N, C-alpha and C positions, 0 to 999 in steps of 0.2 A: 558439678555445676550445670545448671539448666541453660538451655539456649532459648532465645526468643521464639524461634520457629517451632519449638516443642509446646508452646502454650496453646496453640490452636492450629487446626488444619487449614490448608490453603483453600481458598474459595474455588468453586467450579469456574472454568473458563467461560467468558461471555461469548455467545454465539449470536450473530445478527446477519444483516445483509452485507456480507464481506465483499462480494463481487461489486455491488453497487457503491460501496464505500471506496474501493480501490479505483473504480471508474471515475467517481467524482473527484478524488484527489488527483488523478492523472489529468483530468480536464483542467483543474485549477492550475497545475504546473504549466501546462501548455498555454493557458490564457496569460499567465504571468510572463512567460517567455515572449509571447507575441506582443504583450503590452510594453515590454521593456525594449524590444528590438528597435523601434524607431529612435530611441534615445541612446543607442549603443555608443555613439561618439562621445556623449557626455560621460557615460560610465567608463569608457576607456581613458578619457582625459583625466578623470579623477581617481583612477586606480580601482574601479569597482566593476570591471568587465566580467569578473568571475560571477557576479550576481546573475547575469544573463545566462551564462553557461550552466550555472547551477540549476536554473529553472528548466533548461533543456534536458539536463541529465535527470532531473526529477521526473519529467515527462517520459523520457525513455525507459527509466526504471519502472515507472508506472505501467507502461505497456508490458514489460516483462512480468510485473505483478499481476496484471489482468490475466495473462496467459496462465500463470501459476495457480491463482485462486479458482479459475474456471475449471482447470484439471482437478484440483483438490475437491471442489464442490461435486464434480461428476463422480469422483471416486467414492466420496462419502455416500452419495445417493445410490451408487451401485452396491456398496457394502450393506447399506440398510435394506435394499431390495433383496439381496441374497439371504440375509438373516431372517427377513419377514416371510419369504416364500421358499422354504427348503425342499425343493423337488428335484 
């Protein structure tokens, strides 16, 4: 019996401005957090306080993501430089 994955190969991964994308997403999370903060009382009264804390967690994880993708990008550039200039 054939499997659906045997019909075609997986596409190549997309490469783009990963660092910029993560920075943009992190900024959006922090803006959402700051935008909801003045209305925290309403969110708490209606049982939606977790929305505020979710935005803060997204911003915090975004900071971790920025650190990670910058290290990854630097490692990729070092590996490319090492293979391009074998001396």
